[in-house]
C-alpha positions as CSV (number, residue, x, y, z in Angstrom):
1,M,0.0,0.0,0.0
2,T,1.3,3.5,-0.8
3,D,1.5,5.8,2.1
4,P,-0.2,9.1,1.1
5,V,1.9,11.0,3.6
6,A,5.1,9.8,1.7
7,R,3.7,11.2,-1.6
8,D,3.4,14.8,-2.7
9,L,-0.3,15.1,-2.2
10,S,-0.3,18.5,-0.5
11,V,-2.5,21.4,-1.6
12,D,-1.2,23.7,-4.3
13,P,-1.4,27.2,-2.7
14,A,-2.4,28.7,-6.1
15,D,-5.5,26.6,-6.1
16,A,-6.6,27.5,-2.5
17,A,-6.4,31.2,-2.2
18,L,-8.0,31.3,1.3
19,L,-5.6,28.7,2.7
20,D,-2.6,30.5,1.1
21,E,-3.8,33.9,2.5
22,Y,-4.2,32.3,5.9
23,N,-0.7,30.9,5.9
24,Q,0.7,34.2,4.9
25,A,-1.3,36.0,7.6
26,L,0.3,33.9,10.3
27,T,3.7,35.5,9.6
28,A,2.6,38.9,8.4
29,A,4.3,41.8,10.3
30,T,1.2,43.8,11.2
31,T,0.0,45.7,14.3
32,P,-3.8,45.3,14.1
33,F,-6.2,47.7,15.7
34,T,-9.1,45.4,15.1
35,I,-10.6,42.4,16.7
36,P,-9.7,39.7,17.9
37,G,-8.5,41.2,21.2
38,H,-5.4,39.0,21.4
39,K,-4.0,40.9,18.4
40,G,-2.2,37.8,17.3
41,R,0.1,37.8,20.3
42,T,0.4,34.9,22.7
43,Q,1.8,36.6,25.8
44,L,-1.4,36.5,27.7
45,L,-3.0,33.1,27.0
46,G,-0.2,31.2,25.4
47,P,-0.3,29.3,22.1
48,V,-4.1,28.8,22.1
49,T,-4.5,32.0,20.1
50,A,-1.5,31.5,17.8
51,G,-3.5,30.3,14.7
52,D,-6.5,32.6,15.2
53,V,-6.7,34.8,12.1
54,P,-10.2,36.3,11.5
55,M,-11.8,36.3,8.1
56,Y,-12.5,40.0,8.2
57,P,-10.0,41.6,8.5
58,G,-7.4,38.9,8.0
59,L,-8.0,36.8,4.9
60,D,-9.8,39.7,3.3
61,T,-10.5,43.3,4.3
62,I,-13.6,44.3,6.3
63,K,-15.0,45.8,3.0
64,V,-14.4,42.4,1.3
65,T,-12.1,44.0,-1.3
66,H,-10.8,40.8,-2.7
67,R,-13.9,38.6,-2.5
68,R,-11.7,35.6,-1.6
69,L,-14.4,33.7,0.4
70,Q,-17.0,34.2,-2.4
71,I,-14.5,32.9,-5.0
72,A,-13.7,29.9,-2.8
73,E,-17.4,29.1,-2.3
74,Q,-18.0,29.3,-6.0
75,R,-15.2,26.9,-6.7
76,A,-16.7,24.4,-4.3
77,A,-20.1,24.9,-5.9
78,D,-18.6,24.0,-9.2
79,L,-16.9,20.9,-7.9
80,W,-20.0,19.5,-6.3
81,G,-22.3,20.6,-9.1
82,A,-24.3,23.1,-7.2
83,D,-25.8,26.5,-8.0
84,W,-25.2,27.9,-4.6
85,C,-22.7,27.2,-1.8
86,R,-21.7,28.7,1.5
87,F,-19.0,27.8,4.0
88,S,-20.0,27.6,7.6
89,V,-17.9,27.9,10.7
90,G,-20.9,26.6,12.8
91,G,-20.6,23.0,11.6
92,S,-23.4,21.0,9.9
93,T,-25.6,22.2,12.8
94,H,-25.7,25.7,11.3
95,A,-26.0,24.3,7.8
96,N,-29.0,22.0,8.7
97,Q,-30.8,24.9,10.4
98,T,-30.2,27.0,7.3
99,L,-32.2,24.6,5.2
100,A,-35.0,24.3,7.8
101,L,-35.3,28.1,7.6
102,A,-35.2,28.1,3.8
103,V,-37.9,25.6,2.8
104,G,-41.1,26.8,4.3
105,A,-43.0,29.1,6.7
106,P,-44.2,28.5,10.3
107,G,-46.9,25.9,10.3
108,D,-45.7,24.1,7.2
109,V,-45.3,20.4,7.1
110,V,-42.1,18.6,6.1
111,V,-41.4,14.9,5.8
112,A,-38.3,13.7,7.6
113,T,-36.5,10.6,8.7
114,R,-36.9,10.0,12.4
115,A,-33.1,9.6,12.4
116,V,-32.5,13.3,11.9
117,H,-29.7,14.9,14.0
118,R,-30.8,17.2,16.8
119,S,-29.6,20.2,14.8
120,T,-32.3,19.5,12.1
121,L,-35.0,19.0,14.7
122,L,-34.1,22.3,16.4
123,G,-34.0,23.9,12.9
124,F,-37.7,22.8,12.7
125,V,-38.3,24.5,16.0
126,L,-36.6,27.7,14.8
127,A,-38.5,27.7,11.5
128,G,-41.8,26.5,13.0
129,L,-42.0,23.5,10.8
130,D,-44.2,20.5,11.6
131,P,-42.3,17.2,10.9
132,V,-44.0,14.0,9.7
133,W,-41.6,11.2,10.7
134,V,-40.7,8.3,8.5
135,H,-38.9,5.4,10.2
136,P,-35.7,3.8,8.8
137,E,-35.4,0.0,8.5
138,V,-33.5,-1.7,11.3
139,D,-31.3,-4.7,11.0
140,P,-32.4,-7.3,13.6
141,V,-28.9,-8.8,13.9
142,S,-26.9,-5.6,14.5
143,G,-29.7,-3.4,15.8
144,L,-28.5,-0.6,13.5
145,P,-30.5,1.3,10.9
146,T,-30.0,0.1,7.3
147,G,-31.8,2.7,5.2
148,L,-35.0,4.7,4.6
149,P,-37.4,3.0,2.1
150,A,-38.5,5.4,-0.6
151,E,-42.0,3.8,-0.5
152,R,-42.4,5.1,3.1
153,V,-41.4,8.6,2.0
154,E,-43.8,8.4,-1.0
155,Q,-46.7,7.4,1.2
156,A,-46.0,10.2,3.7
157,L,-46.0,12.7,0.8
158,R,-49.3,11.3,-0.4
159,D,-50.8,11.5,3.1
160,H,-49.5,15.1,3.4
161,P,-49.9,16.7,0.0
162,G,-49.0,20.2,1.4
163,A,-45.6,19.1,2.6
164,K,-42.8,21.5,1.6
165,A,-39.7,19.3,1.6
166,V,-38.2,16.0,2.5
167,F,-35.3,15.8,5.0
168,V,-33.0,12.7,5.2
169,V,-29.6,11.8,6.5
170,E,-27.4,10.0,4.0
171,P,-25.2,8.2,4.8
172,G,-26.4,7.5,8.4
173,Y,-24.1,7.8,11.3
174,V,-22.9,4.2,11.0
175,G,-22.4,4.5,7.3
176,T,-25.5,2.7,6.1
177,R,-27.2,4.2,3.0
178,S,-30.6,4.5,1.4
179,D,-31.4,4.7,-2.3
180,V,-31.0,8.5,-2.6
181,R,-32.0,8.4,-6.3
182,A,-35.3,6.8,-5.4
183,L,-35.8,9.3,-2.6
184,A,-35.1,12.2,-5.0
185,E,-37.5,10.7,-7.5
186,V,-40.5,10.4,-5.1
187,S,-39.7,13.9,-3.7
188,H,-39.7,15.5,-7.2
189,L,-42.9,13.6,-8.2
190,A,-44.5,15.4,-5.3
191,G,-43.0,18.7,-6.4
192,V,-40.8,19.2,-3.3
193,P,-37.0,19.4,-2.7
194,L,-35.0,16.6,-1.2
195,V,-32.6,17.9,1.5
196,V,-29.8,15.6,2.5
197,D,-27.8,15.9,5.7
198,Q,-24.6,14.3,4.4
199,A,-22.5,15.5,7.4
200,W,-20.6,12.2,7.4
201,G,-20.1,12.0,3.6
202,A,-18.0,14.9,2.4
203,H,-15.8,12.3,0.7
204,L,-18.6,10.6,-1.3
205,G,-18.4,11.0,-5.1
206,F,-14.6,11.5,-5.3
207,H,-13.5,7.9,-5.9
208,P,-14.9,5.2,-8.2
209,D,-15.4,2.8,-5.4
210,L,-17.4,5.2,-3.4
211,P,-21.1,6.0,-3.8
212,E,-22.1,9.2,-5.5
213,H,-22.8,12.2,-3.4
214,A,-26.3,13.4,-2.8
215,L,-26.4,16.1,-5.5
216,Q,-25.1,13.6,-8.1
217,A,-28.0,11.3,-7.0
218,G,-30.6,14.1,-7.7
219,A,-30.9,15.8,-4.3
220,D,-31.7,19.5,-4.2
221,A,-29.6,20.4,-1.1
222,L,-26.6,18.8,0.6
223,I,-25.1,19.6,4.0
224,T,-21.7,18.2,4.8
225,S,-19.0,18.5,7.5
226,A,-15.5,19.1,6.1
227,H,-14.0,18.3,9.5
228,K,-15.4,14.7,9.7
229,A,-14.3,12.7,6.7
230,L,-12.0,15.4,5.4
231,P,-9.0,17.1,7.2
232,A,-10.6,20.5,7.9
233,Y,-10.6,22.5,11.1
234,T,-13.3,21.5,13.7
235,Q,-16.7,23.2,12.9
236,A,-16.0,23.4,9.2
237,A,-19.0,22.7,7.1
238,M,-20.5,23.4,3.6
239,V,-24.0,23.7,2.4
240,F,-24.9,23.3,-1.2
241,A,-28.1,23.7,-3.2
242,R,-29.6,23.6,-6.6
243,T,-32.2,26.3,-7.1
244,Q,-34.9,24.7,-9.3
245,L,-37.0,23.9,-6.2
246,L,-35.2,26.2,-3.7
247,D,-35.1,29.9,-3.7
248,R,-31.6,31.3,-3.8
249,D,-32.4,34.6,-2.0
250,R,-34.2,32.7,0.7
251,L,-31.3,30.4,1.1
252,E,-29.0,33.3,1.5
253,R,-31.2,35.0,4.1
254,A,-31.5,31.7,6.0
255,F,-27.8,31.1,6.1
256,E,-27.1,34.6,7.4
257,A,-29.9,34.5,10.0
258,T,-27.8,32.3,12.3
259,H,-24.3,32.7,11.0
260,T,-21.7,34.6,13.0
261,T,-20.5,38.0,11.7
262,S,-17.0,37.2,12.9
263,P,-16.1,33.9,11.2
264,A,-12.8,32.3,12.0
265,G,-10.4,32.5,9.1
266,A,-8.7,29.2,10.0
267,I,-11.9,27.3,9.6
268,L,-12.8,28.8,6.3
269,A,-9.3,28.5,4.9
270,S,-9.3,24.8,5.8
271,I,-12.5,24.2,3.9
272,D,-11.0,25.8,0.8
273,G,-8.0,23.6,1.3
274,C,-10.1,20.5,1.5
275,R,-11.9,21.4,-1.7
276,S,-8.6,21.8,-3.4
277,L,-7.3,18.5,-1.9
278,L,-10.3,16.6,-3.2
279,E,-10.1,18.2,-6.6
280,Q,-6.4,17.5,-7.0
281,H,-5.7,14.3,-5.1
282,G,-9.1,13.0,-3.8
283,S,-9.1,9.7,-5.6
284,A,-5.6,8.7,-4.5
285,L,-6.1,9.7,-0.9
286,L,-9.5,8.0,-0.7
287,G,-8.2,4.9,-2.4
288,T,-5.8,4.5,0.5
289,A,-8.5,5.1,3.1
290,I,-10.8,2.5,1.5
291,E,-7.9,-0.1,1.4
292,L,-7.1,0.6,5.1
293,V,-10.7,0.0,6.1
294,T,-11.1,-3.1,3.9
295,Q,-8.0,-4.6,5.6
296,A,-9.2,-3.7,9.0
297,R,-12.7,-5.2,8.4
298,T,-11.1,-8.4,7.1
299,R,-8.9,-8.8,10.2
300,L,-11.7,-8.0,12.6
301,A,-14.2,-10.3,10.9
302,E,-11.8,-13.2,11.7
303,V,-12.3,-12.5,15.5
304,P,-14.9,-14.9,16.8
305,G,-18.1,-13.0,17.8
306,L,-17.3,-9.7,16.2
307,D,-19.9,-8.5,13.8
308,V,-18.2,-6.1,11.3
309,L,-20.6,-3.9,9.3
310,D,-19.9,-4.5,5.7
311,G,-21.7,-4.7,2.4
312,P,-21.9,-3.2,-1.2
313,A,-20.8,0.4,-1.5
314,H,-24.4,1.5,-2.3
315,E,-25.5,0.1,1.1
316,V,-22.5,0.8,3.4
317,D,-19.9,3.5,3.1
318,P,-16.6,1.7,2.3
319,T,-14.6,4.0,4.6
320,K,-16.7,3.3,7.7
321,L,-15.4,1.0,10.5
322,V,-18.3,-0.2,12.7
323,V,-18.0,-3.3,14.9
324,G,-20.7,-5.1,16.8
325,L,-19.7,-6.6,20.2
326,A,-22.8,-8.4,21.5
327,A,-21.8,-12.0,20.5
328,T,-18.4,-11.5,22.2
329,G,-19.9,-10.6,25.6
330,A,-17.6,-7.5,25.7
331,T,-19.2,-4.0,26.1
332,G,-18.3,-0.9,24.2
333,P,-17.4,1.3,27.2
334,A,-15.0,-1.3,28.6
335,I,-13.3,-1.6,25.2
336,E,-13.3,2.2,24.9
337,N,-11.5,2.6,28.2
338,D,-8.8,0.2,27.1
339,L,-8.4,2.0,23.8
340,I,-8.1,5.4,25.4
341,A,-5.5,4.1,27.7
342,R,-3.5,2.9,24.7
343,G,-3.9,6.3,23.0
344,F,-6.7,5.4,20.6
345,P,-9.8,7.4,21.5
346,I,-12.8,6.3,19.3
347,E,-15.9,8.1,18.0
348,L,-18.6,6.0,19.6
349,A,-18.9,3.2,22.1
350,D,-22.3,2.1,23.3
351,R,-23.1,-1.3,24.9
352,D,-23.1,-3.3,21.7
353,T,-21.3,-1.1,19.0
354,I,-18.0,0.6,18.4
355,V,-17.5,3.2,15.6
356,A,-13.9,4.2,14.7
357,I,-13.3,7.0,12.2
358,V,-10.7,6.3,9.5
359,T,-10.0,9.2,7.1
360,I,-7.5,10.2,4.4
361,A,-5.2,11.4,7.2
362,D,-4.7,7.7,8.3
363,T,-2.0,5.3,7.3
364,A,-1.2,1.7,7.9
365,D,0.9,2.9,10.8
366,T,-2.2,4.3,12.6
367,V,-4.8,1.8,11.6
368,G,-2.8,-1.4,12.1
369,P,-1.9,-0.8,15.7
370,F,-5.4,0.4,16.4
371,V,-6.8,-2.9,15.2
372,D,-4.3,-4.8,17.2
373,A,-5.4,-2.9,20.4
374,L,-9.1,-3.5,19.6
375,I,-8.6,-7.2,19.2
376,A,-6.6,-7.5,22.4
377,S,-9.2,-5.6,24.3
378,V,-12.1,-7.8,23.0
379,E,-10.2,-10.9,24.1
380,R,-9.6,-9.3,27.5
381,H,-13.3,-8.5,28.1
382,R,-14.8,-11.5,26.3
383,G,-17.8,-12.9,28.2
384,T,-21.3,-14.4,27.8
385,P,-22.9,-13.5,24.4
386,R,-26.0,-11.4,24.6
387,T,-28.9,-10.2,22.4
388,V,-28.3,-7.0,20.6
389,Q,-30.1,-3.9,22.1
390,A,-31.3,-1.3,19.6
391,P,-29.9,2.2,20.2
392,P,-32.3,4.3,22.4
393,W,-32.9,6.8,19.6
394,L,-34.4,4.0,17.6
395,S,-36.5,2.8,20.6
396,G,-37.8,6.3,21.1
397,G,-38.7,6.8,17.4
398,A,-40.4,3.4,17.3
399,Y,-42.7,4.0,20.2
400,A,-43.3,7.8,20.4
401,E,-46.5,9.5,19.4
402,A,-46.6,13.2,18.6
403,A,-49.1,15.2,20.6
404,M,-47.8,18.7,19.8
405,T,-45.4,20.2,17.2
406,P,-41.8,20.4,18.4
407,R,-42.0,24.2,18.3
408,A,-45.2,24.4,20.4
409,A,-43.8,22.0,23.0
410,F,-40.4,23.8,23.1
411,F,-42.1,27.2,23.9
412,A,-44.9,25.8,26.1
413,P,-44.8,26.3,29.9
414,H,-43.2,23.2,31.4
415,E,-42.8,21.4,34.7
416,R,-40.4,18.9,36.1
417,V,-41.9,15.5,37.2
418,T,-40.4,12.1,38.2
419,A,-39.8,9.7,35.4
420,G,-42.6,7.5,36.5
421,Q,-45.0,10.5,36.4
422,A,-43.7,11.5,33.0
423,V,-45.1,8.4,31.2
424,G,-48.0,9.5,29.0
425,R,-47.1,13.2,29.4
426,I,-45.8,15.5,26.6
427,S,-42.1,16.0,26.6
428,A,-40.9,19.6,26.7
429,E,-37.2,18.7,26.1
430,L,-35.0,17.0,23.6
431,I,-32.9,14.1,24.9
432,A,-30.4,12.2,22.8
433,P,-27.5,9.8,23.3
434,Y,-24.3,11.5,22.1
435,P,-22.9,10.5,19.8
436,P,-24.7,10.4,17.4
437,G,-27.0,13.1,18.7
438,I,-30.2,11.6,17.2
439,P,-33.1,12.4,19.5
440,A,-34.6,9.6,21.4
441,I,-37.1,12.0,22.8
442,V,-38.5,14.9,20.8
443,P,-40.3,17.9,22.2
444,G,-44.0,17.3,21.7
445,E,-43.9,13.5,21.8
446,L,-45.7,11.4,24.4
447,L,-43.2,9.8,26.8
448,T,-43.3,6.0,27.1
449,H,-41.9,3.4,29.4
450,E,-40.0,2.0,26.4
451,V,-38.0,5.1,25.6
452,L,-37.2,6.0,29.2
453,D,-36.1,2.4,29.9
454,A,-33.9,2.4,26.8
455,L,-32.3,5.7,27.9
456,R,-31.7,4.4,31.4
457,A,-30.2,1.2,30.1
458,A,-27.9,3.2,27.8
459,A,-26.8,5.4,30.6
460,A,-26.1,2.4,32.9
461,A,-24.0,0.9,30.1
462,G,-21.8,4.0,30.1
463,V,-23.4,6.0,27.2
464,R,-23.6,9.7,27.6
465,V,-27.3,10.8,27.6
466,A,-27.1,14.4,26.4
467,Y,-29.2,17.6,26.5
468,A,-31.5,16.3,29.3
469,A,-32.1,18.8,32.1
470,D,-31.6,15.9,34.5
471,P,-28.9,13.7,33.1
472,T,-29.8,11.0,35.6
473,L,-33.3,10.8,34.1
474,Q,-34.8,10.7,37.5
475,T,-36.9,13.6,36.4
476,V,-38.1,14.9,33.0
477,Q,-39.4,18.2,31.8
478,V,-42.9,17.9,30.5
479,V,-45.5,20.4,29.1
480,A,-47.4,21.8,32.0
481,R,-51.1,20.9,32.2
């Protein structure tokens, strides 16, 4: 295998003006009388501020004399085949909320997968949209979602002919995929845009062994994080749209509505650099990542009891490394602790599943030792095989019934009651295991024994239950009577 680090696969400065300008700004002999307040000096806080160069002024003047960001965004739009593109320093969270604000008006209905990220759900709250949930299929062996059937989306659109858009997540957090072309077709037959949260798929479409990205498959909008699968700065994201079914001016207003007026130049420069890297060297870099994951899957699949998520590229992202533990008797948090002690922190560890992120920055020298450590830990913690337990966000989505819109419940007067008293009451809060941040409880849904039990079980197994006012789940916020 060719190590990409050993090859000249760096970004050409002439092809990434924002990145080039950022690197020059780090050594520029200036004495700014502008923000940020640290003035580029590290005497007060140390090196934490050393790389903080603002976009305005910094990579461009406050008056945007050079239009460097606009040029970079247009180059990204051209590469992804979009009419419109903006770079966000607020992650895919901001980008998801941009699309929620762009597609409709308060009171409008949208069709959405129940596996949306919390950022999209809160975008519906901000925009006043009323989601009609469509449930993904779940694999009974792994307990993981496998895809969103287009027939379910089509039926939801028939049942709600006034719907304004369809919101899906592709690929899902564990790398499983739906037929995006079919989802686009049923959306367009209903005359509405397909909005795809592709936060985990910025690399798709840039190697022949990878699935096409959502715009190539016919979607109308694509949100993606450049800091997940690509080597951008944390919080770096892009939002793309085609404007046949989406209004460009509304998109622009929606983006600016919740975007900072003081964006960090480092984040924006890194997005521009990632675009250039994909355009120049994407296929070579991604080929190495695919090969590394393929080899890791092969080794792990030989370990008795390990269930390694795999499948054709149109069903499972070839760069995703997801391992099921139930048949080994080992638990994710115990494995995670071992891996952290060895210097290998991982993305997710719940009771039955481990997710490890492999990107174009990895090599055989990083992935090989990680797999060794994972196998050793599984053997150390091997125990009695158990039945797979579905993630709590799937349990919540399967059992919940909406009694109010998320926005109405979010703003309604609320009270705190014990978990036992909360059953049958309307939730006023959003609760989600993190990662992945998919709501198990949505504001406006009736609380059930099933979802509360699933969340407690997850917490007992060492999973972080996030965003709850009471992380112990002894009490829950409900809409006041």
